[in-house]
KEKE-679695 format. One line per field, with one value per residue (C-alpha): residue number from 0; chain; y, z negated, x; residue in three letters. Coordinates in Angstrom, 2 decimals, padded with zeros to 5 digits. Layout:
i <- [NUM,...]
ch <- [A,...]
y <- [Y,...]
z <- [Z,...]
x <- [X,...]
aa <- [ALA,...]
***
This chain:
i <- [0,1,2,3,4,5,6,7,8,9,10,11,12,13,14,15,16,17,18,19,20,21,22,23,24,25,26,27,28,29,30,31,32,33,34,35,36,37,38,39,40,41,42,43,44,45,46,47,48,49,50,51,52,53,54,55,56,57,58,59,60,61,62,63,64,65,66,67,68,69,70,71,72,73,74,75,76,77,78,79,80,81,82,83,84,85,86,87,88,89,90,91,92,93,94,95,96,97,98,99,100,101,102,103,104,105,106,107,108,109,110,111,112,113,114,115,116,117,118,119,120,121,122,123,124,125,126,127,128,129,130,131,132,133,134,135,136,137,138,139,140,141,142,143,144,145,146,147,148,149,150,151,152,153,154,155,156,157,158,159,160,161,162,163,164,165,166,167,168,169,170,171,172,173,174,175,176,177,178,179,180,181,182,183,184,185,186,187,188,189,190,191,192,193,194,195,196,197,198,199,200,201,202,203,204,205,206,207,208,209,210,211,212,213,214,215,216,217,218,219,220,221,222,223,224,225,226,227,228,229,230,231,232,233,234,235,236,237,238,239,240,241,242,243,244,245,246,247,248,249,250,251,252,253,254,255,256,257,258,259,260,261,262,263,264,265,266,267,268,269,270,271,272,273,274,275,276,277,278,279,280,281,282,283,284,285,286,287,288,289,290,291,292,293,294,295,296,297,298,299,300,301,302,303,304,305,306,307,308,309,310,311,312,313,314,315,316,317,318,319,320,321,322,323,324,325,326,327,328,329,330,331,332,333,334,335,336,337,338,339,340,341,342,343,344,345,346,347,348,349,350,351,352,353,354,355,356,357,358,359,360,361,362,363,364,365,366,367,368,369,370,371,372,373,374,375,376,377,378,379,380,381,382,383,384,385,386,387,388,389,390,391,392,393,394,395,396,397,398,399,400,401,402,403,404,405,406,407,408,409,410,411,412,413,414,415,416,417,418,419,420,421,422,423,424,425]
ch <- [A,A,A,A,A,A,A,A,A,A,A,A,A,A,A,A,A,A,A,A,A,A,A,A,A,A,A,A,A,A,A,A,A,A,A,A,A,A,A,A,A,A,A,A,A,A,A,A,A,A,A,A,A,A,A,A,A,A,A,A,A,A,A,A,A,A,A,A,A,A,A,A,A,A,A,A,A,A,A,A,A,A,A,A,A,A,A,A,A,A,A,A,A,A,A,A,A,A,A,A,A,A,A,A,A,A,A,A,A,A,A,A,A,A,A,A,A,A,A,A,A,A,A,A,A,A,A,A,A,A,A,A,A,A,A,A,A,A,A,A,A,A,A,A,A,A,A,A,A,A,A,A,A,A,A,A,A,A,A,A,A,A,A,A,A,A,A,A,A,A,A,A,A,A,A,A,A,A,A,A,A,A,A,A,A,A,A,A,A,A,A,A,A,A,A,A,A,A,A,A,A,A,A,A,A,A,A,A,A,A,A,A,A,A,A,A,A,A,A,A,A,A,A,A,A,A,A,A,A,A,A,A,A,A,A,A,A,A,A,A,A,A,A,A,A,A,A,A,A,A,A,A,A,A,A,A,A,A,A,A,A,A,A,A,A,A,A,A,A,A,A,A,A,A,A,A,A,A,A,A,A,A,A,A,A,A,A,A,A,A,A,A,A,A,A,A,A,A,A,A,A,A,A,A,A,A,A,A,A,A,A,A,A,A,A,A,A,A,A,A,A,A,A,A,A,A,A,A,A,A,A,A,A,A,A,A,A,A,A,A,A,A,A,A,A,A,A,A,A,A,A,A,A,A,A,A,A,A,A,A,A,A,A,A,A,A,A,A,A,A,A,A,A,A,A,A,A,A,A,A,A,A,A,A,A,A,A,A,A,A,A,A,A,A,A,A,A,A,A,A,A,A,A,A,A,A,A,A,A,A,A,A,A,A,A,A,A,A,A,A,A,A,A,A,A,A]
y <- [011.28,008.08,005.54,005.21,002.22,003.07,001.34,004.31,006.89,009.38,009.96,009.66,010.53,011.85,012.41,015.00,016.79,014.06,016.18,017.44,019.04,016.45,017.40,015.09,015.96,014.57,015.04,014.15,013.88,013.05,014.54,012.30,012.89,011.30,011.55,010.94,009.10,008.70,010.07,008.58,007.65,003.93,003.88,000.70,000.96,003.25,002.88,002.99,005.82,008.98,011.89,015.24,015.97,016.49,014.03,012.81,014.89,015.49,018.91,019.01,022.24,022.41,022.61,021.92,025.26,025.04,023.27,019.74,017.99,014.27,012.99,009.54,007.31,003.92,002.11,003.20,002.16,004.49,008.25,010.01,013.30,013.03,012.69,015.22,015.50,015.39,019.15,019.78,019.73,018.29,014.59,013.82,015.62,015.78,016.02,017.00,017.40,018.72,019.30,019.19,019.78,020.03,019.05,020.13,017.74,018.88,015.95,015.81,013.16,009.54,007.88,005.66,004.10,004.83,005.11,007.78,005.98,006.93,005.23,006.83,006.53,007.06,008.73,008.02,004.27,003.91,001.95,002.28,001.93,002.47,003.81,004.33,005.68,003.55,002.98,006.20,005.79,008.61,008.85,011.60,014.46,015.54,019.15,020.80,018.04,017.14,014.06,013.37,010.92,008.00,006.21,002.59,001.45,002.99,001.72,-001.92,-002.98,-006.70,-008.04,-005.50,-003.34,-005.21,-008.51,-006.83,-005.40,-008.79,-010.21,-007.76,-008.43,-006.60,-003.75,-003.21,-003.31,-000.59,001.48,001.22,002.07,004.89,008.30,009.75,006.91,009.26,010.12,006.54,005.27,007.58,006.35,002.76,001.26,-000.42,-003.79,-002.92,-002.00,-005.27,-007.13,-005.70,-008.40,-008.20,-009.36,-006.50,-004.06,-005.37,-004.89,-001.41,-000.50,-001.55,000.34,003.60,003.76,007.40,006.84,003.65,005.27,008.78,008.14,004.50,003.38,006.37,006.07,002.33,002.53,005.23,003.10,-000.24,000.45,000.25,-002.86,-005.34,-004.28,-000.65,001.97,003.37,000.31,001.92,004.49,007.42,009.70,009.53,012.38,012.85,014.75,016.15,017.06,018.56,019.68,021.50,022.72,025.73,023.86,021.11,021.09,022.58,020.21,020.79,020.06,022.60,020.95,017.55,018.80,020.51,017.30,015.28,017.85,017.93,014.16,013.73,016.50,014.81,011.35,009.61,009.24,012.73,013.32,010.49,012.16,015.27,016.55,018.64,021.97,021.06,021.20,022.90,023.44,020.79,020.39,017.18,018.66,019.81,016.31,014.98,017.98,017.47,013.80,014.75,017.57,016.19,012.45,011.43,007.97,008.61,010.46,011.65,012.95,014.61,015.79,014.63,011.45,010.34,007.14,006.13,006.11,009.39,011.83,015.52,017.75,021.43,023.05,026.47,028.24,026.26,024.05,020.26,018.31,014.58,012.21,008.59,005.57,004.36,007.81,008.13,004.51,005.27,008.25,006.26,003.49,005.96,006.37,002.78,002.54,005.71,005.78,003.21,004.17,006.18,007.30,008.48,010.17,010.81,009.35,006.27,006.02,002.21,001.89,004.29,002.42,-000.90,000.62,002.29,-000.86,-002.65,-000.53,000.71,-001.78,-000.09,001.94,003.01,004.11,004.47,002.02,004.59,008.21,009.32,012.35,015.02,013.90,010.25,011.17,013.36,010.71,008.09,010.38,011.00,007.32,006.47,008.99,008.37,004.77,005.63,008.10,005.32,003.05,000.75,-000.88,000.42,-002.38,-001.39,002.27,001.42,-000.56,002.19,004.70,002.59,002.26,006.04,006.47,004.14,006.00,009.19,007.44,007.61,004.57,004.65,002.50,-000.06,002.56,002.63,-000.31,-001.41,-002.70,-004.53,-005.65,-005.39,-007.46,-006.19,-006.97,-008.33]
z <- [008.90,010.02,012.38,015.98,017.91,021.47,024.66,025.98,024.75,027.35,025.80,022.20,019.21,015.92,012.72,010.33,007.13,005.45,003.23,003.28,006.62,008.99,012.15,015.03,018.06,021.58,023.54,026.84,027.49,030.18,033.07,032.39,034.00,031.99,032.28,029.10,030.02,026.51,023.09,020.35,016.70,015.95,012.75,010.75,007.54,004.81,001.14,-001.07,-003.36,-004.99,-002.93,-001.56,-000.61,003.11,006.01,007.41,010.35,012.35,013.87,016.74,017.88,020.68,024.46,024.33,024.91,021.83,018.50,018.91,015.97,015.56,012.91,011.75,011.11,009.47,012.34,014.91,015.34,017.95,018.42,021.54,021.49,025.21,027.37,025.80,025.96,029.39,029.25,029.14,032.29,030.55,031.42,031.58,030.28,032.05,030.28,032.27,031.43,027.89,027.16,023.54,022.07,018.40,016.84,013.36,011.83,008.94,007.02,004.56,003.35,002.41,002.09,005.05,007.24,010.93,013.75,016.37,019.74,023.33,026.68,029.31,032.87,033.78,037.19,037.79,037.21,038.26,035.17,032.36,028.71,025.22,022.04,018.56,015.21,012.19,010.02,008.24,004.85,003.28,-000.27,-002.41,-003.35,-006.70,-007.55,-004.26,-002.87,000.25,001.26,001.62,003.73,002.19,003.79,004.12,002.76,-000.54,-000.54,000.22,000.78,000.45,000.80,002.92,001.27,003.11,001.59,-001.78,-001.39,-000.48,-003.76,-005.91,-007.77,-006.41,-008.95,-008.58,-004.79,-004.79,-007.13,-004.89,-001.62,-003.12,-001.59,-005.12,-007.49,-010.46,-010.25,-009.39,-012.46,-014.72,-013.22,-014.28,-017.34,-019.97,-018.78,-015.26,-016.50,-018.42,-015.10,-013.93,-014.59,-015.43,-011.89,-010.56,-012.66,-011.29,-007.74,-008.54,-009.97,-006.73,-004.57,-006.48,-009.57,-010.22,-010.39,-012.42,-015.06,-015.18,-014.73,-015.04,-018.08,-020.33,-019.47,-020.09,-023.31,-024.57,-023.99,-024.94,-028.52,-027.51,-029.04,-027.16,-027.66,-028.27,-027.19,-025.03,-022.78,-020.19,-017.60,-019.08,-021.88,-025.10,-026.00,-029.69,-030.79,-034.34,-035.80,-039.23,-041.30,-044.65,-045.61,-047.88,-050.39,-050.87,-052.53,-050.48,-048.54,-047.18,-043.60,-042.09,-043.81,-042.51,-038.92,-039.31,-040.58,-037.69,-035.18,-036.66,-036.79,-033.19,-032.02,-033.84,-032.47,-029.81,-027.52,-028.07,-024.35,-024.25,-026.77,-026.51,-029.75,-028.58,-030.07,-033.37,-033.59,-036.93,-038.87,-036.57,-036.12,-034.81,-031.33,-031.27,-031.47,-028.58,-026.45,-027.33,-026.39,-023.01,-022.32,-023.69,-023.06,-025.93,-026.61,-030.36,-032.45,-035.91,-038.28,-041.52,-044.09,-046.70,-046.93,-049.28,-051.27,-049.01,-045.98,-044.37,-043.05,-043.88,-040.81,-040.90,-039.88,-038.30,-041.63,-042.57,-045.14,-045.26,-042.61,-043.11,-040.17,-040.82,-039.67,-037.05,-035.42,-035.13,-033.94,-031.18,-030.14,-029.87,-028.00,-025.11,-025.09,-025.70,-022.45,-023.25,-027.00,-028.27,-031.93,-034.46,-037.76,-040.40,-043.02,-045.37,-048.61,-048.44,-044.65,-044.51,-043.74,-040.83,-039.66,-039.57,-037.58,-035.07,-034.94,-033.08,-030.04,-030.58,-030.88,-033.74,-036.49,-039.80,-042.77,-046.55,-048.95,-051.75,-052.51,-051.40,-052.55,-050.33,-050.94,-050.14,-047.00,-045.72,-046.58,-044.65,-041.61,-041.74,-041.73,-039.11,-036.53,-037.24,-036.20,-033.13,-032.04,-032.22,-029.95,-032.64,-032.50,-034.20,-036.76,-037.51,-037.76,-040.21,-042.37,-042.30,-043.32,-046.38,-047.14,-046.90,-049.61,-051.85,-051.05,-052.32,-055.61,-055.10,-056.31,-053.40,-050.79,-050.85,-049.97,-046.17,-044.29,-040.68,-038.58,-035.44,-032.92,-035.58,-038.17,-041.41,-041.36,-044.46]
x <- [035.45,033.78,035.23,034.11,032.90,033.94,035.07,037.02,039.51,038.33,034.91,033.89,031.78,033.16,031.17,032.57,031.63,029.56,027.32,023.76,024.68,026.13,028.04,028.82,030.96,030.79,034.02,035.65,039.42,041.98,040.02,037.09,033.72,030.91,027.15,025.19,022.04,020.81,021.75,019.62,019.29,019.22,017.23,017.87,015.86,014.71,015.48,012.41,013.48,012.21,013.44,012.36,008.78,009.46,009.43,012.72,013.83,016.99,017.51,020.01,021.63,024.19,024.06,020.34,018.61,016.40,016.16,014.92,013.29,012.95,010.61,011.60,008.62,008.97,007.27,009.84,013.44,014.94,014.60,015.79,017.66,018.48,016.50,014.22,010.48,008.79,008.30,012.05,014.19,017.27,017.21,020.95,024.01,027.37,030.75,033.81,037.50,038.11,034.44,033.40,029.95,029.03,025.71,024.70,022.23,020.05,018.64,015.77,013.35,013.78,017.13,017.89,020.56,021.10,023.65,024.14,024.28,025.10,024.46,026.70,028.04,031.72,031.76,035.46,035.25,031.59,030.69,028.21,029.14,027.72,029.26,027.90,028.97,029.58,026.52,025.56,023.91,021.94,020.77,019.21,021.47,020.07,019.56,018.63,016.44,018.45,020.38,024.04,025.98,027.80,030.71,029.63,033.00,031.94,028.38,027.79,024.21,023.74,021.16,019.32,016.64,013.88,014.96,015.17,011.69,010.27,011.56,009.56,006.34,003.24,003.33,007.09,006.77,004.10,006.25,009.32,007.59,005.53,006.14,006.23,007.20,007.51,003.81,002.87,004.76,002.78,-000.47,000.23,-001.36,000.78,-000.53,000.66,004.12,004.38,004.01,007.35,009.93,013.64,014.38,012.24,014.24,017.55,016.30,014.98,018.36,020.07,017.59,017.75,019.92,019.03,015.27,015.83,018.05,016.61,012.89,011.90,013.92,013.11,009.43,009.27,011.28,008.96,005.87,007.39,006.27,002.61,001.08,-001.07,-004.67,-003.75,-006.25,-003.41,-003.17,-005.40,-004.33,-006.27,-005.17,-007.15,-009.50,-010.30,-013.41,-013.19,-016.59,-017.03,-020.00,-019.72,-023.21,-023.43,-025.60,-022.97,-019.57,-016.72,-014.44,-010.91,-011.92,-009.54,-006.59,-007.68,-007.80,-004.42,-002.81,-004.26,-003.05,000.47,000.82,-000.25,002.10,004.98,004.19,006.24,003.23,001.81,001.34,-001.21,-003.54,-005.68,-007.18,-010.10,-011.16,-012.86,-016.62,-017.25,-020.50,-021.87,-025.63,-027.25,-027.70,-024.06,-022.60,-024.69,-023.68,-020.01,-020.20,-021.64,-019.20,-015.93,-016.41,-014.09,-012.72,-012.38,-014.97,-013.90,-016.58,-015.56,-018.08,-020.55,-022.58,-025.35,-025.66,-028.54,-026.23,-027.28,-024.68,-024.97,-025.05,-026.03,-029.28,-029.78,-029.21,-026.11,-027.79,-027.87,-029.75,-029.65,-029.17,-030.11,-028.03,-030.51,-030.61,-026.84,-026.58,-029.09,-026.98,-023.77,-025.57,-025.84,-022.07,-021.02,-019.03,-017.13,-016.41,-013.92,-013.66,-015.69,-014.15,-016.65,-014.49,-017.42,-018.73,-020.98,-020.66,-020.34,-024.06,-023.69,-020.58,-022.42,-025.29,-022.97,-020.82,-023.63,-022.69,-019.11,-016.24,-014.38,-016.05,-014.51,-016.61,-016.36,-018.01,-018.30,-017.52,-014.04,-012.11,-010.58,-007.01,-007.76,-009.73,-006.88,-004.27,-006.23,-006.47,-002.71,-001.82,-004.46,-003.27,000.40,-000.14,-002.21,000.46,003.04,001.00,-000.37,-003.79,-006.94,-006.61,-003.01,-003.99,-006.76,-004.33,-001.72,-004.38,-005.15,-001.43,-001.02,-003.66,-001.64,001.58,-000.06,-000.78,-004.54,-006.54,-009.01,-007.26,-010.09,-012.71,-012.25,-013.79,-013.35,-016.22,-015.05,-017.63,-020.34,-018.44,-016.92,-013.21,-011.44]
aa <- [MET,PHE,GLY,LEU,LYS,SER,LYS,THR,ASP,ASP,PHE,GLY,LEU,ILE,ILE,VAL,ASN,PRO,SER,SER,LYS,LEU,ARG,PHE,ILE,LEU,TYR,SER,ARG,ASN,LYS,SER,ASP,VAL,ILE,VAL,ASN,ARG,LEU,TYR,ILE,ASP,TYR,MET,TYR,GLN,TYR,PRO,THR,TYR,VAL,VAL,GLU,THR,PRO,MET,CYS,ILE,GLU,ALA,GLN,GLY,PRO,ILE,PRO,HIS,LYS,TYR,HIS,ILE,ARG,LEU,VAL,LEU,ASP,TYR,LYS,GLU,TYR,ASP,ILE,ILE,PRO,LEU,THR,PRO,ASN,ASN,THR,VAL,GLN,VAL,TRP,GLN,PHE,ARG,ASN,GLU,ASP,GLU,GLU,HIS,PHE,ASP,VAL,LEU,ILE,GLY,GLY,HIS,ALA,CYS,ALA,PHE,ARG,ILE,CYS,ILE,ASP,ALA,TYR,ASP,VAL,LYS,SER,SER,ARG,THR,PHE,SER,ILE,SER,SER,GLU,ASP,ILE,TYR,LEU,GLU,PRO,PHE,ARG,GLY,ASN,GLY,VAL,LEU,HIS,VAL,ILE,ASP,LYS,THR,LYS,LYS,LYS,LEU,SER,PRO,THR,PRO,ARG,ARG,LEU,LEU,ASP,SER,LEU,SER,PRO,ILE,ALA,TYR,LYS,LEU,CYS,ILE,SER,TYR,ASP,PRO,LYS,THR,PHE,LEU,ARG,SER,LEU,SER,ILE,ASP,ASP,ILE,LYS,GLN,ILE,THR,LYS,GLN,ASP,GLU,GLU,VAL,MET,LYS,LYS,LEU,ASP,SER,TYR,PHE,TYR,THR,GLN,GLU,TYR,LEU,PRO,TYR,VAL,GLU,LYS,TYR,SER,THR,ILE,SER,ASP,GLY,SER,ILE,LEU,ASN,GLY,ARG,ASP,ASN,ILE,SER,ILE,LEU,PHE,CYS,ALA,ALA,ASP,PRO,THR,ASP,ALA,SER,ARG,LEU,ARG,LEU,GLY,GLU,GLU,PHE,ARG,GLU,ILE,ASN,GLU,LYS,LEU,LYS,MET,SER,GLN,LEU,ARG,ASP,ARG,PHE,LYS,LEU,GLU,ILE,PRO,GLN,LEU,SER,VAL,ARG,PRO,ALA,ASP,ILE,SER,GLN,ALA,LEU,LEU,ASP,ILE,ARG,PRO,GLN,ILE,VAL,HIS,PHE,SER,GLY,HIS,GLY,THR,SER,THR,GLY,ALA,LEU,CYS,PHE,GLU,ASN,GLN,THR,GLY,GLN,THR,GLN,LEU,VAL,GLN,PRO,ASP,ALA,LEU,ALA,ALA,LEU,PHE,GLU,GLN,PHE,ALA,LYS,GLN,VAL,LYS,CYS,VAL,LEU,LEU,ASN,ALA,CYS,TYR,SER,GLU,THR,GLN,ALA,LYS,ALA,ILE,GLY,LYS,HIS,ILE,LYS,TYR,VAL,ILE,GLY,MET,ASN,GLN,ALA,ILE,GLY,ASP,LYS,ALA,ALA,ILE,ALA,PHE,ALA,ILE,GLY,PHE,TYR,GLN,ALA,LEU,GLY,ALA,GLY,ARG,THR,ILE,GLU,ASP,ALA,TYR,LYS,LEU,GLY,CYS,VAL,GLN,ILE,ARG,LEU,GLN,GLY,ILE,PRO,GLU,HIS,LEU,THR,PRO,VAL,LEU,ILE,LYS,GLU,GLY,GLN,LEU,GLN,PRO]
***
């Protein structure tokens, strides 16, 4: 039970049952005769916190002949219960000897602080007076999405939430006042999150410890491993297009195993929810890859198949046999998608020439400077996508792919080459 600020023992306000359903009682004693001119909510401030997806509202039931809803809007400070709307005849409310009326208040929406206040007139003494409850603090009650009342002696708020909000950086401020901060947090890029300072985090913890510990910290810790310059630093998830060609008139390749390994490594990675490995494009023809680029709009394109010593890549024709695609043709194709594609991996023999041509338009391209065996190609893919899944940069992923070849005991770790912004990297 909360304390009462009152100037009389003959008329008062009691708040009981502090829970998701709050009850307050108006009473008169000692043959008092009191007219309530105004019963209202004095709304002090709202906590910026992640709560239920309904607006704040107080539903009063009692002597009033129907349910009366008050929607609390941030721009307003006071909300009348009595007098009611102009369409209702109840403008004042008289309490006589031993009267007692109960109001059940159902509360949902944002956490806030308010008082229940009364302006009244004592008929016996011919004087006006005002009373109000102690400050009532509400915060999210987890599990069923409603709010519960907190005794202010158990929850000290200093400084006020508004002063705390004013101390936040722009990104942290937008996060705290967002109607759905959980969704807003996931819309931020890694660069945005890095703008949130330690001081911001301390303030966020004070404003809503539940959101801070249960949502914010796990999310930030998960993505803190992302390196500067990682392909994951943007807001969007990364789409990976796997294209493979294995013409019938060429030696068989283990392309299915390569795709399976990539899929497994991404699924096992810490940042797996940021990657989408698209349905593989198999037995790919030249027209198929351009259609896939248009339809899927990938950020990473992975081609696995054969290459020739002249630098051509082996696609398939209508009958499944080899159709060569020259470097200038493939470079012209990727030029049309330069704003979309961030990295191209050509896991095929002698694809360095292709990589250099494509590298004139795409920032990162990986090719092979000589023939490469199945085992080495698969090992490189394993290391490459392991690193990407951990939030490492393209350069780091390339290096880890080469290391993975060495770990498998295969003497081909110098075969992959990285072209960055048109330049062969050492």
